[in-house]
Jmol script that loads the backbone (N, CA, C; Angstrom):
load data "model"
ATOM      1  N   LEU A   1     -24.537 -54.182  21.678  1.00  0.00           N
ATOM      2  CA  LEU A   1     -23.551 -53.088  21.208  1.00  0.00           C
ATOM      3  C   LEU A   1     -24.417 -51.809  22.110  1.00  0.00           C
ATOM      4  N   PHE A   2     -25.885 -52.107  21.932  1.00  0.00           N
ATOM      5  CA  PHE A   2     -26.652 -51.130  22.806  1.00  0.00           C
ATOM      6  C   PHE A   2     -26.110 -51.010  24.244  1.00  0.00           C
ATOM      7  N   ALA A   3     -25.948 -52.125  24.969  1.00  0.00           N
ATOM      8  CA  ALA A   3     -25.519 -52.175  26.118  1.00  0.00           C
ATOM      9  C   ALA A   3     -24.260 -51.631  26.493  1.00  0.00           C
ATOM     10  N   VAL A   4     -23.302 -51.839  25.589  1.00  0.00           N
ATOM     11  CA  VAL A   4     -22.011 -51.110  25.734  1.00  0.00           C
ATOM     12  C   VAL A   4     -22.429 -49.501  25.972  1.00  0.00           C
ATOM     13  N   ALA A   5     -23.119 -49.035  24.905  1.00  0.00           N
ATOM     14  CA  ALA A   5     -23.264 -47.555  24.748  1.00  0.00           C
ATOM     15  C   ALA A   5     -24.014 -47.150  26.109  1.00  0.00           C
ATOM     16  N   ALA A   6     -25.086 -47.956  26.478  1.00  0.00           N
ATOM     17  CA  ALA A   6     -25.873 -47.328  27.573  1.00  0.00           C
ATOM     18  C   ALA A   6     -24.891 -47.396  28.825  1.00  0.00           C
ATOM     19  N   TYR A   7     -23.979 -48.286  28.888  1.00  0.00           N
ATOM     20  CA  TYR A   7     -23.060 -48.433  30.103  1.00  0.00           C
ATOM     21  C   TYR A   7     -22.089 -47.271  30.120  1.00  0.00           C
ATOM     22  N   ALA A   8     -21.645 -46.904  28.726  1.00  0.00           N
ATOM     23  CA  ALA A   8     -20.645 -45.901  28.578  1.00  0.00           C
ATOM     24  C   ALA A   8     -21.311 -44.618  29.080  1.00  0.00           C
ATOM     25  N   LEU A   9     -22.624 -44.297  28.498  1.00  0.00           N
ATOM     26  CA  LEU A   9     -23.458 -43.163  28.863  1.00  0.00           C
ATOM     27  C   LEU A   9     -23.764 -42.954  30.546  1.00  0.00           C
ATOM     28  N   LEU A  10     -23.880 -44.192  31.171  1.00  0.00           N
ATOM     29  CA  LEU A  10     -24.092 -44.125  32.563  1.00  0.00           C
ATOM     30  C   LEU A  10     -23.057 -43.801  33.294  1.00  0.00           C
ATOM     31  N   GLN A  11     -21.803 -44.618  32.780  1.00  0.00           N
ATOM     32  CA  GLN A  11     -20.634 -44.226  33.517  1.00  0.00           C
ATOM     33  C   GLN A  11     -20.093 -42.968  33.467  1.00  0.00           C
ATOM     34  N   GLY A  12     -20.274 -42.360  32.531  1.00  0.00           N
ATOM     35  CA  GLY A  12     -19.984 -40.804  32.150  1.00  0.00           C
ATOM     36  C   GLY A  12     -20.512 -40.010  32.720  1.00  0.00           C
ATOM     37  N   THR A  13     -21.673 -40.336  32.959  1.00  0.00           N
ATOM     38  CA  THR A  13     -22.979 -39.434  33.868  1.00  0.00           C
ATOM     39  C   THR A  13     -22.546 -39.300  35.276  1.00  0.00           C
ATOM     40  N   LEU A  14     -22.193 -40.607  35.832  1.00  0.00           N
ATOM     41  CA  LEU A  14     -22.177 -40.714  37.241  1.00  0.00           C
ATOM     42  C   LEU A  14     -20.879 -40.170  37.600  1.00  0.00           C
ATOM     43  N   PHE A  15     -19.655 -40.468  36.729  1.00  0.00           N
ATOM     44  CA  PHE A  15     -18.370 -40.242  37.264  1.00  0.00           C
ATOM     45  C   PHE A  15     -17.830 -38.702  36.662  1.00  0.00           C
ATOM     46  N   VAL A  16     -18.506 -38.312  35.711  1.00  0.00           N
ATOM     47  CA  VAL A  16     -17.678 -36.912  35.366  1.00  0.00           C
ATOM     48  C   VAL A  16     -18.155 -35.680  36.613  1.00  0.00           C
ATOM     49  N   GLY A  17     -19.091 -35.947  37.328  1.00  0.00           N
ATOM     50  CA  GLY A  17     -19.551 -34.897  38.541  1.00  0.00           C
ATOM     51  C   GLY A  17     -18.256 -34.948  39.443  1.00  0.00           C
ATOM     52  N   PRO A  18     -18.000 -36.128  40.039  1.00  0.00           N
ATOM     53  CA  PRO A  18     -17.316 -36.402  41.289  1.00  0.00           C
ATOM     54  C   PRO A  18     -15.615 -35.996  40.528  1.00  0.00           C
ATOM     55  N   TRP A  19     -15.192 -36.232  39.342  1.00  0.00           N
ATOM     56  CA  TRP A  19     -14.069 -35.939  38.797  1.00  0.00           C
ATOM     57  C   TRP A  19     -13.996 -34.407  38.797  1.00  0.00           C
ATOM     58  N   GLU A  20     -15.128 -33.616  38.140  1.00  0.00           N
ATOM     59  CA  GLU A  20     -15.035 -32.486  37.946  1.00  0.00           C
ATOM     60  C   GLU A  20     -14.928 -31.685  39.343  1.00  0.00           C
ATOM     61  N   LEU A  21     -15.543 -32.262  40.458  1.00  0.00           N
ATOM     62  CA  LEU A  21     -15.425 -31.527  41.833  1.00  0.00           C
ATOM     63  C   LEU A  21     -14.026 -31.566  42.328  1.00  0.00           C
ATOM     64  N   GLY A  22     -13.293 -33.007  42.011  1.00  0.00           N
ATOM     65  CA  GLY A  22     -11.955 -33.102  42.523  1.00  0.00           C
ATOM     66  C   GLY A  22     -11.047 -32.431  41.699  1.00  0.00           C
ATOM     67  N   HIS A  23     -11.453 -32.061  40.448  1.00  0.00           N
ATOM     68  CA  HIS A  23     -10.453 -31.113  39.474  1.00  0.00           C
ATOM     69  C   HIS A  23     -10.642 -29.715  40.238  1.00  0.00           C
ATOM     70  N   GLN A  24     -11.727 -29.209  40.604  1.00  0.00           N
ATOM     71  CA  GLN A  24     -11.851 -27.925  41.187  1.00  0.00           C
ATOM     72  C   GLN A  24     -11.132 -27.914  42.736  1.00  0.00           C
ATOM     73  N   CYS A  25     -11.080 -28.912  43.365  1.00  0.00           N
ATOM     74  CA  CYS A  25     -10.603 -29.365  44.663  1.00  0.00           C
ATOM     75  C   CYS A  25      -9.005 -28.753  44.538  1.00  0.00           C
ATOM     76  N   ASN A  26      -8.540 -29.363  43.102  1.00  0.00           N
ATOM     77  CA  ASN A  26      -7.166 -29.325  43.116  1.00  0.00           C
ATOM     78  C   ASN A  26      -7.044 -27.648  42.745  1.00  0.00           C
ATOM     79  N   HIS A  27      -7.431 -26.868  42.196  1.00  0.00           N
ATOM     80  CA  HIS A  27      -7.517 -25.466  42.193  1.00  0.00           C
ATOM     81  C   HIS A  27      -7.685 -24.683  43.261  1.00  0.00           C
ATOM     82  N   GLY A  28      -8.221 -25.313  44.189  1.00  0.00           N
ATOM     83  CA  GLY A  28      -8.316 -24.625  45.519  1.00  0.00           C
ATOM     84  C   GLY A  28      -9.709 -23.968  45.439  1.00  0.00           C
ATOM     85  N   SER A  29     -10.569 -24.470  44.786  1.00  0.00           N
ATOM     86  CA  SER A  29     -11.951 -23.590  44.428  1.00  0.00           C
ATOM     87  C   SER A  29     -13.106 -23.955  45.467  1.00  0.00           C
ATOM     88  N   PHE A  30     -12.931 -25.448  46.070  1.00  0.00           N
ATOM     89  CA  PHE A  30     -13.964 -25.763  46.851  1.00  0.00           C
ATOM     90  C   PHE A  30     -14.086 -25.039  48.292  1.00  0.00           C
ATOM     91  N   SER A  31     -13.034 -24.686  48.893  1.00  0.00           N
ATOM     92  CA  SER A  31     -12.761 -24.114  49.978  1.00  0.00           C
ATOM     93  C   SER A  31     -11.807 -23.030  50.055  1.00  0.00           C
ATOM     94  N   ARG A  32     -11.887 -22.020  51.087  1.00  0.00           N
ATOM     95  CA  ARG A  32     -10.699 -21.439  51.334  1.00  0.00           C
ATOM     96  C   ARG A  32      -9.680 -21.832  51.941  1.00  0.00           C
ATOM     97  N   HIS A  33      -9.894 -23.047  52.601  1.00  0.00           N
ATOM     98  CA  HIS A  33      -8.982 -23.751  53.246  1.00  0.00           C
ATOM     99  C   HIS A  33      -8.213 -24.831  52.442  1.00  0.00           C
ATOM    100  N   ARG A  34      -7.067 -24.768  52.129  1.00  0.00           N
ATOM    101  CA  ARG A  34      -6.238 -25.473  51.343  1.00  0.00           C
ATOM    102  C   ARG A  34      -6.410 -27.204  51.704  1.00  0.00           C
ATOM    103  N   TRP A  35      -6.326 -27.194  53.057  1.00  0.00           N
ATOM    104  CA  TRP A  35      -6.388 -28.509  53.491  1.00  0.00           C
ATOM    105  C   TRP A  35      -7.815 -29.278  53.177  1.00  0.00           C
ATOM    106  N   ALA A  36      -8.774 -28.436  53.227  1.00  0.00           N
ATOM    107  CA  ALA A  36     -10.282 -29.045  53.018  1.00  0.00           C
ATOM    108  C   ALA A  36     -10.081 -29.183  51.655  1.00  0.00           C
ATOM    109  N   SER A  37     -10.027 -28.565  50.763  1.00  0.00           N
ATOM    110  CA  SER A  37      -9.746 -28.888  49.377  1.00  0.00           C
ATOM    111  C   SER A  37      -8.982 -29.926  48.965  1.00  0.00           C
ATOM    112  N   ASP A  38      -8.155 -30.029  49.403  1.00  0.00           N
ATOM    113  CA  ASP A  38      -7.021 -31.432  49.250  1.00  0.00           C
ATOM    114  C   ASP A  38      -7.744 -32.633  50.047  1.00  0.00           C
ATOM    115  N   LEU A  39      -8.430 -32.424  50.975  1.00  0.00           N
ATOM    116  CA  LEU A  39      -8.949 -33.597  51.734  1.00  0.00           C
ATOM    117  C   LEU A  39      -9.970 -34.269  50.691  1.00  0.00           C
ATOM    118  N   LEU A  40     -10.827 -33.316  50.398  1.00  0.00           N
ATOM    119  CA  LEU A  40     -12.185 -33.838  49.475  1.00  0.00           C
ATOM    120  C   LEU A  40     -11.658 -34.007  48.246  1.00  0.00           C
ATOM    121  N   GLY A  41     -10.489 -33.350  47.629  1.00  0.00           N
ATOM    122  CA  GLY A  41     -10.144 -33.889  46.303  1.00  0.00           C
ATOM    123  C   GLY A  41      -9.416 -35.281  46.310  1.00  0.00           C
ATOM    124  N   ALA A  42      -8.581 -35.416  47.264  1.00  0.00           N
ATOM    125  CA  ALA A  42      -7.869 -36.771  47.317  1.00  0.00           C
ATOM    126  C   ALA A  42      -8.904 -37.786  47.617  1.00  0.00           C
ATOM    127  N   TRP A  43      -9.871 -37.890  48.438  1.00  0.00           N
ATOM    128  CA  TRP A  43     -11.126 -38.621  48.453  1.00  0.00           C
ATOM    129  C   TRP A  43     -11.791 -38.876  47.254  1.00  0.00           C
ATOM    130  N   LEU A  44     -12.203 -37.845  46.767  1.00  0.00           N
ATOM    131  CA  LEU A  44     -12.875 -38.188  45.294  1.00  0.00           C
ATOM    132  C   LEU A  44     -12.196 -38.862  44.009  1.00  0.00           C
ATOM    133  N   HIS A  45     -10.785 -38.432  44.121  1.00  0.00           N
ATOM    134  CA  HIS A  45     -10.061 -38.915  43.184  1.00  0.00           C
ATOM    135  C   HIS A  45      -9.531 -40.556  43.708  1.00  0.00           C
ATOM    136  N   THR A  46      -9.539 -40.822  44.780  1.00  0.00           N
ATOM    137  CA  THR A  46      -9.361 -42.222  45.354  1.00  0.00           C
ATOM    138  C   THR A  46     -10.443 -42.947  45.051  1.00  0.00           C
ATOM    139  N   THR A  47     -11.926 -42.386  45.097  1.00  0.00           N
ATOM    140  CA  THR A  47     -12.970 -43.090  44.703  1.00  0.00           C
ATOM    141  C   THR A  47     -13.062 -43.315  43.107  1.00  0.00           C
ATOM    142  N   LEU A  48     -12.442 -42.842  42.587  1.00  0.00           N
ATOM    143  CA  LEU A  48     -12.513 -42.810  41.120  1.00  0.00           C
ATOM    144  C   LEU A  48     -11.231 -43.588  40.576  1.00  0.00           C
ATOM    145  N   LEU A  49     -10.133 -43.998  41.476  1.00  0.00           N
ATOM    146  CA  LEU A  49      -9.233 -44.889  40.995  1.00  0.00           C
ATOM    147  C   LEU A  49      -8.109 -43.806  40.444  1.00  0.00           C
ATOM    148  N   MET A  50      -7.930 -42.591  40.804  1.00  0.00           N
ATOM    149  CA  MET A  50      -7.105 -41.672  40.045  1.00  0.00           C
ATOM    150  C   MET A  50      -6.202 -41.074  41.109  1.00  0.00           C
ATOM    151  N   PRO A  51      -5.191 -41.173  40.993  1.00  0.00           N
ATOM    152  CA  PRO A  51      -4.052 -40.680  42.123  1.00  0.00           C
ATOM    153  C   PRO A  51      -4.106 -39.037  41.944  1.00  0.00           C
ATOM    154  N   TYR A  52      -4.693 -38.680  43.185  1.00  0.00           N
ATOM    155  CA  TYR A  52      -4.744 -36.931  43.183  1.00  0.00           C
ATOM    156  C   TYR A  52      -3.504 -36.315  43.436  1.00  0.00           C
ATOM    157  N   TRP A  53      -2.540 -36.919  43.944  1.00  0.00           N
ATOM    158  CA  TRP A  53      -1.148 -35.751  44.440  1.00  0.00           C
ATOM    159  C   TRP A  53      -0.342 -35.761  43.273  1.00  0.00           C
ATOM    160  N   SER A  54      -0.214 -37.130  42.508  1.00  0.00           N
ATOM    161  CA  SER A  54       0.795 -37.097  41.336  1.00  0.00           C
ATOM    162  C   SER A  54      -0.254 -36.263  40.079  1.00  0.00           C
ATOM    163  N   TRP A  55      -1.121 -36.383  40.008  1.00  0.00           N
ATOM    164  CA  TRP A  55      -2.041 -35.684  39.063  1.00  0.00           C
ATOM    165  C   TRP A  55      -2.270 -34.379  39.376  1.00  0.00           C
ATOM    166  N   GLN A  56      -2.147 -33.736  40.618  1.00  0.00           N
ATOM    167  CA  GLN A  56      -2.146 -32.250  41.263  1.00  0.00           C
ATOM    168  C   GLN A  56      -0.693 -31.617  40.536  1.00  0.00           C
ATOM    169  N   TYR A  57       0.360 -32.491  40.682  1.00  0.00           N
ATOM    170  CA  TYR A  57       1.711 -32.100  40.276  1.00  0.00           C
ATOM    171  C   TYR A  57       1.636 -31.922  38.540  1.00  0.00           C
ATOM    172  N   SER A  58       1.212 -32.749  37.929  1.00  0.00           N
ATOM    173  CA  SER A  58       1.178 -32.944  36.435  1.00  0.00           C
ATOM    174  C   SER A  58       0.056 -31.626  35.911  1.00  0.00           C
ATOM    175  N   HIS A  59      -0.802 -31.307  36.699  1.00  0.00           N
ATOM    176  CA  HIS A  59      -1.773 -30.564  36.334  1.00  0.00           C
ATOM    177  C   HIS A  59      -1.329 -29.265  36.471  1.00  0.00           C
ATOM    178  N   ALA A  60      -0.402 -29.097  37.450  1.00  0.00           N
ATOM    179  CA  ALA A  60      -0.023 -27.734  37.788  1.00  0.00           C
ATOM    180  C   ALA A  60       0.893 -26.974  36.661  1.00  0.00           C
ATOM    181  N   HIS A  61       1.777 -28.543  36.160  1.00  0.00           N
ATOM    182  CA  HIS A  61       2.638 -28.134  35.009  1.00  0.00           C
ATOM    183  C   HIS A  61       1.588 -27.651  33.843  1.00  0.00           C
ATOM    184  N   HIS A  62       0.682 -28.486  33.631  1.00  0.00           N
ATOM    185  CA  HIS A  62      -0.248 -28.042  32.458  1.00  0.00           C
ATOM    186  C   HIS A  62      -0.649 -26.803  32.543  1.00  0.00           C
ATOM    187  N   HIS A  63      -0.939 -26.364  33.543  1.00  0.00           N
ATOM    188  CA  HIS A  63      -1.273 -24.986  33.681  1.00  0.00           C
ATOM    189  C   HIS A  63      -0.199 -23.773  33.731  1.00  0.00           C
ATOM    190  N   LYS A  64       1.054 -24.246  33.894  1.00  0.00           N
ATOM    191  CA  LYS A  64       2.019 -23.334  34.224  1.00  0.00           C
ATOM    192  C   LYS A  64       2.618 -23.164  32.582  1.00  0.00           C
ATOM    193  N   TRP A  65       2.466 -24.262  31.672  1.00  0.00           N
ATOM    194  CA  TRP A  65       2.974 -24.095  30.190  1.00  0.00           C
ATOM    195  C   TRP A  65       1.948 -24.496  29.244  1.00  0.00           C
ATOM    196  N   PRO A  66       0.775 -23.851  29.157  1.00  0.00           N
ATOM    197  CA  PRO A  66      -0.310 -24.293  28.398  1.00  0.00           C
ATOM    198  C   PRO A  66       0.017 -24.017  26.865  1.00  0.00           C
ATOM    199  N   ASN A  67      -0.080 -25.169  26.016  1.00  0.00           N
ATOM    200  CA  ASN A  67       0.188 -25.085  24.717  1.00  0.00           C
ATOM    201  C   ASN A  67       1.888 -24.540  24.439  1.00  0.00           C
ATOM    202  N   HIS A  68       2.583 -24.670  25.092  1.00  0.00           N
ATOM    203  CA  HIS A  68       4.095 -24.197  25.065  1.00  0.00           C
ATOM    204  C   HIS A  68       4.514 -25.198  24.295  1.00  0.00           C
ATOM    205  N   VAL A  69       5.307 -24.944  23.106  1.00  0.00           N
ATOM    206  CA  VAL A  69       5.833 -25.894  22.186  1.00  0.00           C
ATOM    207  C   VAL A  69       6.975 -26.853  22.879  1.00  0.00           C
ATOM    208  N   HIS A  70       7.498 -26.307  23.759  1.00  0.00           N
ATOM    209  CA  HIS A  70       8.860 -27.242  24.115  1.00  0.00           C
ATOM    210  C   HIS A  70       8.581 -27.601  25.594  1.00  0.00           C
ATOM    211  N   GLN A  71       7.685 -26.786  26.355  1.00  0.00           N
ATOM    212  CA  GLN A  71       7.572 -27.080  27.884  1.00  0.00           C
ATOM    213  C   GLN A  71       6.435 -27.878  28.059  1.00  0.00           C
ATOM    214  N   GLY A  72       5.578 -27.464  27.204  1.00  0.00           N
ATOM    215  CA  GLY A  72       3.797 -28.021  27.288  1.00  0.00           C
ATOM    216  C   GLY A  72       3.945 -29.778  27.203  1.00  0.00           C
ATOM    217  N   GLU A  73       2.963 -30.303  27.553  1.00  0.00           N
ATOM    218  CA  GLU A  73       2.942 -31.691  27.279  1.00  0.00           C
ATOM    219  C   GLU A  73       1.643 -32.071  26.388  1.00  0.00           C
ATOM    220  N   GLY A  74       0.831 -31.190  25.898  1.00  0.00           N
ATOM    221  CA  GLY A  74      -0.258 -31.576  25.223  1.00  0.00           C
ATOM    222  C   GLY A  74      -0.815 -30.342  24.010  1.00  0.00           C
ATOM    223  N   ALA A  75      -1.228 -30.890  23.119  1.00  0.00           N
ATOM    224  CA  ALA A  75      -1.810 -29.945  21.850  1.00  0.00           C
ATOM    225  C   ALA A  75      -0.828 -29.213  21.398  1.00  0.00           C
ATOM    226  N   CYS A  76       0.497 -29.716  21.304  1.00  0.00           N
ATOM    227  CA  CYS A  76       1.640 -29.030  20.781  1.00  0.00           C
ATOM    228  C   CYS A  76       1.695 -28.939  19.115  1.00  0.00           C
ATOM    229  N   PRO A  77       1.816 -27.943  18.382  1.00  0.00           N
ATOM    230  CA  PRO A  77       2.099 -28.229  17.186  1.00  0.00           C
ATOM    231  C   PRO A  77       3.593 -28.988  16.967  1.00  0.00           C
ATOM    232  N   LYS A  78       3.770 -29.773  15.841  1.00  0.00           N
ATOM    233  CA  LYS A  78       5.066 -30.522  15.638  1.00  0.00           C
ATOM    234  C   LYS A  78       6.017 -29.233  15.358  1.00  0.00           C
ATOM    235  N   VAL A  79       7.471 -29.307  15.787  1.00  0.00           N
ATOM    236  CA  VAL A  79       8.395 -28.209  15.451  1.00  0.00           C
ATOM    237  C   VAL A  79       9.412 -29.034  14.373  1.00  0.00           C
ATOM    238  N   ALA A  80       9.666 -28.159  13.418  1.00  0.00           N
ATOM    239  CA  ALA A  80      10.914 -28.818  12.647  1.00  0.00           C
ATOM    240  C   ALA A  80      12.184 -28.907  13.450  1.00  0.00           C
ATOM    241  N   GLY A  81      12.748 -30.197  12.975  1.00  0.00           N
ATOM    242  CA  GLY A  81      14.018 -30.721  13.782  1.00  0.00           C
ATOM    243  C   GLY A  81      13.763 -30.802  15.273  1.00  0.00           C
ATOM    244  N   ALA A  82      12.506 -30.924  15.932  1.00  0.00           N
ATOM    245  CA  ALA A  82      12.741 -31.192  17.221  1.00  0.00           C
ATOM    246  C   ALA A  82      11.819 -32.767  17.303  1.00  0.00           C
ATOM    247  N   GLY A  83      12.816 -34.050  17.514  1.00  0.00           N
ATOM    248  CA  GLY A  83      12.242 -35.131  17.696  1.00  0.00           C
ATOM    249  C   GLY A  83      11.811 -35.800  16.409  1.00  0.00           C
ATOM    250  N   ALA A  84      11.837 -37.062  16.328  1.00  0.00           N
ATOM    251  CA  ALA A  84      11.559 -38.160  15.391  1.00  0.00           C
ATOM    252  C   ALA A  84      10.230 -38.058  14.783  1.00  0.00           C
ATOM    253  N   ARG A  85       9.929 -37.809  13.662  1.00  0.00           N
ATOM    254  CA  ARG A  85       8.391 -37.662  13.149  1.00  0.00           C
ATOM    255  C   ARG A  85       8.398 -38.853  12.100  1.00  0.00           C
ATOM    256  N   ASP A  86       8.749 -39.964  12.673  1.00  0.00           N
ATOM    257  CA  ASP A  86       8.491 -41.363  11.532  1.00  0.00           C
ATOM    258  C   ASP A  86       7.515 -42.364  12.221  1.00  0.00           C
ATOM    259  N   SER A  87       6.814 -41.990  13.078  1.00  0.00           N
ATOM    260  CA  SER A  87       5.968 -43.104  13.868  1.00  0.00           C
ATOM    261  C   SER A  87       4.929 -43.335  12.919  1.00  0.00           C
ATOM    262  N   ALA A  88       4.060 -44.419  12.934  1.00  0.00           N
ATOM    263  CA  ALA A  88       3.027 -44.824  12.168  1.00  0.00           C
ATOM    264  C   ALA A  88       2.065 -43.816  11.996  1.00  0.00           C
ATOM    265  N   MET A  89       1.849 -43.123  13.197  1.00  0.00           N
ATOM    266  CA  MET A  89       0.843 -41.983  12.949  1.00  0.00           C
ATOM    267  C   MET A  89       1.256 -40.748  12.383  1.00  0.00           C
ATOM    268  N   ASP A  90       2.371 -40.701  12.095  1.00  0.00           N
ATOM    269  CA  ASP A  90       2.758 -39.467  11.419  1.00  0.00           C
ATOM    270  C   ASP A  90       2.989 -39.945   9.906  1.00  0.00           C
ATOM    271  N   LYS A  91       3.236 -41.041   9.675  1.00  0.00           N
ATOM    272  CA  LYS A  91       3.174 -41.483   8.190  1.00  0.00           C
ATOM    273  C   LYS A  91       1.653 -41.415   7.713  1.00  0.00           C
ATOM    274  N   PHE A  92       0.694 -41.807   8.665  1.00  0.00           N
ATOM    275  CA  PHE A  92      -0.644 -41.888   8.217  1.00  0.00           C
ATOM    276  C   PHE A  92      -0.880 -40.496   8.057  1.00  0.00           C
ATOM    277  N   GLU A  93      -0.761 -39.510   8.876  1.00  0.00           N
ATOM    278  CA  GLU A  93      -1.032 -38.183   8.689  1.00  0.00           C
ATOM    279  C   GLU A  93      -0.686 -37.510   7.435  1.00  0.00           C
ATOM    280  N   ARG A  94       0.796 -37.741   7.000  1.00  0.00           N
ATOM    281  CA  ARG A  94       1.452 -37.550   5.712  1.00  0.00           C
ATOM    282  C   ARG A  94       0.552 -37.815   4.403  1.00  0.00           C
ATOM    283  N   ALA A  95       0.143 -39.149   4.712  1.00  0.00           N
ATOM    284  CA  ALA A  95      -0.574 -39.832   3.676  1.00  0.00           C
ATOM    285  C   ALA A  95      -1.894 -38.928   3.442  1.00  0.00           C
ATOM    286  N   LEU A  96      -2.509 -38.774   4.605  1.00  0.00           N
ATOM    287  CA  LEU A  96      -3.814 -38.086   4.478  1.00  0.00           C
ATOM    288  C   LEU A  96      -3.667 -36.793   4.029  1.00  0.00           C
ATOM    289  N   LEU A  97      -2.753 -35.972   4.203  1.00  0.00           N
ATOM    290  CA  LEU A  97      -2.408 -34.632   3.695  1.00  0.00           C
ATOM    291  C   LEU A  97      -2.101 -34.774   2.320  1.00  0.00           C
ATOM    292  N   ALA A  98      -1.390 -35.802   1.728  1.00  0.00           N
ATOM    293  CA  ALA A  98      -1.102 -35.760   0.525  1.00  0.00           C
ATOM    294  C   ALA A  98      -2.394 -36.243  -0.414  1.00  0.00           C
ATOM    295  N   VAL A  99      -3.317 -36.763  -0.043  1.00  0.00           N
ATOM    296  CA  VAL A  99      -4.489 -37.177  -0.731  1.00  0.00           C
ATOM    297  C   VAL A  99      -5.349 -35.969  -0.964  1.00  0.00           C
ATOM    298  N   GLY A 100      -5.596 -35.066   0.461  1.00  0.00           N
ATOM    299  CA  GLY A 100      -6.603 -34.163   0.265  1.00  0.00           C
ATOM    300  C   GLY A 100      -5.953 -32.663   0.540  1.00  0.00           C
TER     301      GLY A 100
END
end "model"
wireframe off; spacefill off
backbone 0.3
color backbone group
């Protein structure tokens, strides 16, 4: 168990820096030349086995619609009448809310 925790800590420490630099390249913050930012970002994301171009597209969508109930893709509240709410996680959430 200690070895797994140590491994996770080491992996997180080593890979967060390159991922964050690749993330900033996606925003064009690395260089005033977009091609340089994209070149470094693609190389960094490739070394981390994460596709740069498809992530760049979805990340732009994330910034275009942050926390939008219908257009956004994450951290959105549930909307009455929008989609099924009978998943196992929804039932678990309702049970927890009923208890406390």
